[in-house]
C-alpha positions in Angstrom: 3.1 16.5 -19.0 -0.2 17.0 -17.2 -1.6 14.3 -15.0 -5.1 13.8 -13.5 -5.9 12.0 -10.3 -9.3 10.3 -9.7 -10.9 7.4 -8.0 -11.0 4.2 -10.0 -14.2 2.7 -11.2 -15.1 -0.8 -12.2 -14.5 -0.1 -15.9 -10.8 0.5 -15.1 -10.2 -3.0 -13.7 -8.6 -4.7 -16.8 -6.3 -1.8 -17.4 -5.2 -1.8 -13.7 -4.6 -5.5 -13.8 -2.5 -5.2 -17.0 -0.5 -2.4 -15.5 0.2 -4.6 -12.4 1.4 -7.4 -14.7 3.7 -5.0 -16.5 5.1 -3.4 -13.3 5.8 -6.6 -11.3 7.3 -10.0 -12.2 5.4 -13.2 -11.8 5.2 -14.2 -8.1 4.9 -10.5 -7.1 2.2 -9.3 -9.6 -1.3 -10.0 -8.5 -3.7 -12.4 -10.2 -7.0 -10.9 -11.4 -8.7 -12.6 -8.4 -6.2 -11.2 -5.9 -6.4 -7.6 -7.3 -10.2 -7.7 -7.4 -10.3 -9.0 -3.8 -8.0 -6.2 -2.6 -9.9 -3.5 -4.4 -13.2 -4.8 -2.9 -12.0 -4.9 0.7 -14.1 -2.9 3.2 -12.5 0.5 3.6 -10.4 0.1 0.5 -9.9 2.8 -2.1 -8.2 2.8 -5.5 -6.9 6.0 -7.1 -5.6 6.3 -10.7 -3.5 8.8 -12.5 -4.2 9.5 -16.2 -2.1 11.4 -18.7 -3.2 14.2 -20.9 -4.7 11.6 -23.3 -6.8 10.1 -20.5 -4.7 6.9 -20.5 -4.1 5.5 -17.0 -0.4 5.5 -16.2 -0.5 4.5 -12.6 -2.7 3.4 -9.7 -2.7 2.7 -6.0 -4.8 0.5 -3.8 -5.0 1.1 -0.1 -7.2 0.2 2.8 -7.6 1.0 6.5 -7.1 -1.8 8.9 -9.3 -2.3 11.9 -6.7 -0.7 14.2 -6.9 2.5 12.2 -3.6 2.0 10.4 -3.5 2.5 6.6 -2.1 -0.2 4.4 -0.9 0.5 0.9 -1.5 -2.7 -0.9 0.1 -1.8 -4.2 1.4 1.2 -6.1 2.0 0.7 -9.8 3.4 3.2 -12.3 4.1 2.4 -15.9 7.8 2.6 -16.8 7.2 5.5 -19.3 5.6 7.6 -16.5 8.2 6.9 -13.8 10.2 9.8 -12.6 7.5 12.2 -13.7 5.8 12.6 -10.3 3.1 10.0 -10.8 4.1 7.8 -7.9 4.5 10.8 -5.6 1.1 12.1 -6.6 -0.5 8.7 -5.8 1.3 8.3 -2.5 0.6 11.9 -1.3 -3.1 11.6 -2.2 -3.5 8.3 -0.4 -1.7 9.6 2.7 -4.0 12.6 2.8 -7.1 10.4 2.5 -5.8 8.2 5.2 -5.1 11.2 7.5 -8.7 12.4 6.9 -9.9 9.0 8.0 -7.9 9.3 11.3 -5.1 7.0 10.4 -2.0 7.7 12.5 0.4 5.7 10.3 0.5 3.8 7.1 2.6 0.7 6.1 3.4 -1.2 2.9 5.5 -4.1 1.8 8.1 -4.1 -1.0 10.5 -6.7 -2.2 14.0 -6.6 -0.5 15.6 -6.3 -3.9 13.4 -3.5 -5.3 16.0 -0.8 -5.0 14.1 1.9 -6.9 11.0 1.4 -4.7 13.1 1.5 -1.5 14.7 4.8 -2.7 11.3 6.2 -3.5 9.8 5.3 -0.2 12.8 6.6 1.8 12.5 9.9 0.0 8.8 10.0 1.2 9.9 9.4 4.9 9.1 5.7 5.1 11.3 3.6 7.4 11.9 -0.1 7.6 10.0 -1.9 10.4 10.9 -5.6 9.7 11.7 -8.2 7.1 9.1 -10.9 6.2 10.8 -14.0 4.9 9.3 -15.6 1.8 6.5 -13.0 1.6 6.0 -13.3 -2.1 4.9 -16.4 -3.9 8.2 -16.5 -5.7 10.0 -16.8 -2.4 11.4 -13.3 -2.3 11.5 -11.6 1.2 9.7 -8.4 1.8 10.5 -5.3 3.8 7.7 -3.8 5.8 8.0 0.0 5.6 6.0 2.5 7.7 5.3 6.2 7.9 3.9 8.2 10.8 1.1 10.3 9.2 0.7 12.6 12.2 4.2 14.0 12.4 4.2 14.6 8.6 0.8 16.3 8.5 2.3 19.6 9.4 5.3 19.2 7.2 3.3 18.5 4.1 
C-alpha cells in the first residue's frame, strides 16, 4: 500500500482527535482541548500519513523544548495500518525535522504496559531514561524514552 506524508492542517483536527481516541484508552487518550493545545504549542509540528485513498491512517505531534531537545507528544497509527511502516515513516520524518532544527536528542513517554510501543521504540534506538509514577490520568506509570539524534544522523 502507498502512503503519503504531509503536514497537518486545521481541517484535520477532528480526524486526528478520533484517531487518538481509537488508539488509546481513556486516561491516556487526549481530550480535544489537550490535543489542540499540544498542536498549538510554539515550535510544535504535526505530520500525518494518508493511505492511497487520502484517508489519514496515522499522525505524530512533536515540539522542540527551550533546551533544544525534541519531544514527541504522541504518535498514533490506526490498527489497520500498523505493521505497514506508518509509525516508522512518522518517526523518521519527525526525527529528521528535529535534526534540521538542531535538536541533539528527542524523548517521549509511553505507558509501562504498552509492550508493542516499547518494542517499536527499541527497534528505533530509543532507550529508557526513567519511570514517571502515575503519569497518566488513569494512574498508569510512564517510561521516558530518549534517542540521541546526532549519533544516528550518520547511520540513517
